[in-house]
N, C-alpha and C positions, 0 to 999 in steps of 0.2 A: 111420836108417830110410832105406830105398831110396824115392826120390821115383816116380809112376809115369812111364812113358817119355815122355808128353806135357809134361811138366814137367821135362825134363832140359835144360839150357843146348844151344843158344841159346834163351834166352826168348822172343825175337821169333818163334819158329815159332808162338806162341800166335795172332798173327794170320793166318797160314796157316790154321789150323784154323777161325777164324772166317768167314774168307773162302770156304774149301771146303765148311762147313755151311750157310752161307745160299745160295750158289751151285749147290750141286750137290744139297744135302738138304733146302733150303727152311727151314732153322731157323735163326734168329738168336738172339743173346744174349739171355737173360731178363731182363736189366737194361740200362740204359745203360752204356757205358764213357766218357761225358765226366763228369767228376767233378762238374761243375756240376750236371748234369741227375741225378746220382746223389743228390747232396743234396739238391737241391729234392724228388725223390721220397720220400726217406727221411723226410726233417721233414714232408710232407704226411700220411703214414700215422700218424706219433706224436701220442699226445696231449701237451697242452701243456706238462705236468710235465716227462716223459721228454724231449720235443723241447728245453725251455729248459736242461735238465740238460746234454745232448748238445751243443746249438749255441752256449750263452752263452758269454758272456765278462763279464769285471769291468767294473764302471761302464758305459761307454758304448762300450764293446767296443774302443776306440782301438789296444788292444796286439794284438787280434786282427787289425786292419786292417794294422796295422805289419806283424805278422810276412809278410803275403801281400805288402805293397807292396814289403819289403826284397828280395823276389827281381826286382821289375822294374827294380832299379839294375843288374842284373847282366846280360849276353846272352853266350849262347854262339858262340864263332867255329867255323864248321864250318871242318873242314881236307880238302884233296882229294887224290885218288891214293894213298890210305894202304890196304895191304892190312889189311881188316879181315874177311876171310872167317872167319877163325878167332877166336872172342873169348871172354875170361874175365871175369867178375866176381869170381871166387872172392877172398877175403880173411878172414883169422884176427884177430879181435878180442877182445882178452885171453882169449886161449887157445881162444874158440869157432871152431870153422870155419863160414863162412858162406858159402854158395854165390852171395851177392849182399850187399853191405854194407848190407843191410836187417833190422832189427828191427821187431815190432809194440810201438808204445808201449805202456807200463802204463795202461789206461784202469779206472777201477772201476766196480762196481755194472752190467755190461753186462745183466743182466736187463731194466733199464728199455728195451732196445732190442729184446730178445728172449727169450722165456722161457728157452732153452739157454746165454745168457750167452756166460761166459768158456770155457764145455766148447766150444761151437760154434766159438769164435775157436781154442782150441787146437787141436781138430780140425783146421781148415782151414789153421792154421800147419804142424802137421805133413805134411797132405797136400803141401803146395806146398813146405816145407823151409825155412820163414822163422821164425828163433826168436822167442818172446813172451816179453815181460817181464811177468812177472804181478803184479797190484796187490795188494797188503795189503786194499785197500777192494774185494774182490771179493765177488760172491752166491755162490761157491763158495770152497773151502779149496784151500790150497796144495797139497796130496796130490792131491785130485780134479782139479785143473789141470793137474798134471805128470801123472797116468794119461791124462788125455785127449790131452796131445800125446804119449803114447807113445813115449818115447825121443826125442823131438826135444830138443836142448839148448836148456833155456829160462833165463834170469836171476829173479829175485824181487826186486821193488820194496818197500823197508820204507818204512812210513811208522813215525818213531821215536815209539812211546808215551813216556809219563811214567815207567812201572815199567822198569826196566832188565831187570829177570828176564823179563817179559814180551817184551822186544825179543831177547833172548835166547834166548828159547822160537821165537820165530818165525823167527830166523835158523837155529837148530839143525832146525826143521821144513824148512826149505827144503835145508838141506844134505841132510838124511835122505832127500828126496823126491828129490834128485839135478839141483837147480839150480847153474848154474854161475857165477853171479856175484850179488853184492848192490849192489843200485841204490838209493841213500838219497835220497828225495826232501826237497830243502831248502826248498823255497818253498810249503809248507803248513802251516806251524805254526799260523796261523789263516786261517780261511776268507776269502777276500778278498769285496768286495760285489759280490754276483751279482744284477742285477737281476730276470733272467728266473727264477731260482730263489726268491727273496724274493718276485716280485709272485704267484706260484702257493702260496707257502707249501711248496715241494716239496723236502724232503730225505729220500730213501728210507731212510737209515740209521736214521732214528727209528721206523721201523714192522719193525726186523730186516733190512732187504734191503741187503747192500752189507758187512755186517760178518759174515761167516760165520768169518772168520779169528780174529776175536776170542771171539765166542760158543762155536766149539768148540775152543778154547786151553785146554788144562790150568790153567796158572797164571793166566789169566782169570778162568776159572771157581772156580779155588781162591779169589777174593777175593770172590765174590759170597756173599751170604748165602742165596741159594737159585738153584737153576740156572735158565736162560734161560727153559727150556720153561716153567717155573713160576712166572718172574717176569721177563717181557720189558721191563716200564720200567725197572725198575732196573739191569740189565744194559745198557740202550740209554745210562741215565745215566751208567754206569760207562764204557762206550765212549766217550759224548762228552768225559769227563775224560782219558782215557786217548791220546786222538786229538790233541787239543790240546796241542802241548809247544812254546811258544815259548822256552822257557829254555837249549834246547841251544847249544852255543857250539862254537868251535874246539878246545876243550881236551877236548872229550867224545868227538873223533874216535877216540882212543886205547883206548876202549872197544869199539868195533866191532872194531877189529884183535885184541883179547882173545878176541872174541866167534866168529870166523871166519878161515880161511886162505884165503877164496875172494878172489877181485878184488874191491874195493870200486870202485864207481862213485857219485859225486856228481851229481845231477841236479838243475838250477835255477841252475848257474852261468852268472852274465850279465857279470863284468867279470874283466880282466886281473889285479886285485889278488886278487881271490878264487881263480882258478885258481892263481895262483902259489902262495897258501896252501894250498892243497889238494896241490900237487906238495910242500911243504914236510912236510905230515903224511902222506907215503907214499902218497898216494891213486894207484891205477892207472889210474883210466878219470873221464872227469866227461860228463855231457850237457849240452850247452848248451841251456837251456828256460827257457820263461817260463810254464811249464803252459798253454799253450795259450791264452794271454790271459786266463785265469781268474781271476788274482790280482790285479795292479796294473793299474790302467787308467793308462795314458800311458807304460807302459814301450818301451822299445825293442824292435823287432824283434829275434828272435834272432840271424837271419842277419847284421844287422850288429853284433852282438856276436862272431861266429865267428872271422872272420880276426884279430883282436887276440888271441884267446885261444890260439887254435891256433899263432900266433908267440910269445907268452908263454911257454908250455909245452915247444914243440919237441917232441922225442922223450922228453919225461920222463915223459909222461902220455897216455894214448889219448883221443882228443877225439872223441865223437860229436855229433849234431845232433838235435834235436826242436823242434817248433812252425812248424806253417804248411805244411809238406810236403804237395803234392797231387799232383803228377806225376813222371815220369822226369826230366823236364827240372829240377825242383825238387831232386830228388836228387843230379844231376848237380853243379848249381851248388853246393850244400851240400858234395859232395866235392871239388870243385875249390877250395873257400875253406878246405881243410884239416880237414874232419871225416873219421874212419877207417869211420862208417857214419852211415845214418840212421836215424831213428824216424818210422814211419808211425803217425798216430794217427786223428783222427777218421773219414777215407775206410772204414777197414775197419769201423767202428760203422754207418756208412752201409750198408755191403753186409751186415751182421749184421743190422740192422733190414729189411731189404726180401727178406733170402733165407736169413738163417740161417748156416749151414757154409759151403753152398753159394755164398751171397752174400760171404763173406768171402774164398773161393777166387777169385771171378773178380775182385776187387778187386785182391787179390795178383797173380794171374798177368796183368792188365793193367800194375798198375804194373810189375812187372821187366820185359816186353816192351820198354814205353815207355823205360825205363832203359836197355835193352839198345841199343834203336834209336839214342837221342840220343848213347849213347857211340859206337857205330859210326859215326853220320852227322856227328859232329864230330871223326872222325879217328882214333879210339882204340880199339885191339885188347884193350887191359887196363884195368881200371880202375885199375892202379896207374898208368898213364899221365895220367892227368888230375891237372891241376894249375892253377896260378893262369893259365896261359897259354892255359888253355881258355875263358877268360872275358876280357869287355871291361866295363871300368866306363863306366855311362851318366850318372852324374850328379857 
C-alpha cells in the first residue's frame, strides 16, 4: 500500500513540515514530540488501572530501569564529510520489506488506552508504513486487526495455549488473514509479580477485554458448555487456564513447524545459550526482549544481551530487538549492536492514549525522522552501513 507523499523517505522531512506549519501557518503539533513529556501527559490522563497496566513493571521495576540504563553505556560517534544527501533505511527482515527497520511491538488490550485500541494502531501503522505485530491478547480479533491494517504486511504474536488445537487454530487464522510471520512469546508462561496491577486489582481480561481472539475462536468456543455471550465467567475461567502454559519446552518447537510454513520468531530470548538452541531447532528469527520489564525483576537490560546473542547466531538467524526503545538514537544503537530491526513499544501506546490513530501516526513519524537524522549525522547514508564502529562503549 502506497504511503502518503509526506511520509515518503527521507523521513527527516517531517521536521521541515513541522517548522513550516509552525512558522508560516501558526500550527504547532497537537502533542509533545519529547517522549518524556508524551509519557507524562499520557499517564496523567489515564485512570489508575490502565496507567498501571501500561506503565508498570515487575517487582521494583529494576528491569525496566536496566533496559533504559543499558543505552547509556553506548555513545554514537559522529563522522564528518560523508555524503549523506541521499539515504535509505530500507531493509528486508524475514521476507518482509521494511521502509525502515522498525515494527510495532505486540501490546495487548490496547483498549485500556483508547476505545479503538489495536484498530487505531493498525490504521496508523498502515498510514506510515510500519508493520504491526498483532498480539493474541488483543481486544480485537486477528482478522479485524488485519483488515484495519489494509494490506500492510503484519506479523502475528502467539501466546501458546495449553490446547494444541487452539494454537493450531490461531496460527491458521493468522495465515488466512495474511500475516507474514509467527512471533511466539516465550517469557509469559506465568504472569510476573506486577505491583501496580495487583494494587488496583486490575486485570481487564477477567471482564472479557483483551481476549477477543479466544472468545471468537471456533476451537475455544467448542470447548465451552455455553457460548461466551451466555456465560462469560466460565469462558474467562477457561481462558485463564489456556493462557498459562508453563509446560512448553524446546521439544515442543517442532509442533509449530507442523502448523505453518511462515517464518517463526521466538520473542523473549535473553541468553546466547538459548539463542543457539533456537538456531538448532531451525528458528528463523528471534526478538531480544524481557517483555518490557514486566516479568522478572532484576533481569539484565535487553541491550546488554544483544551483542553476545548477535555474535552467537551470526547469519544463521535474524535478530530483532525490543525493550526500552524510545528514540531514534536508541534504535540506531540497537541496530549497530547487531539487530536487524527494532520493535517500538510503549511510546506508540502513549500516542494512542493521547490522540488515537493520529497520536500513533505522530509518534511513528517522529521516531522515523529521529532515526533518519541520527543515521545521517553519524555519517551513514544507509542503515546497512551501521555497525559496531558507529558506537563507543563508555563503561
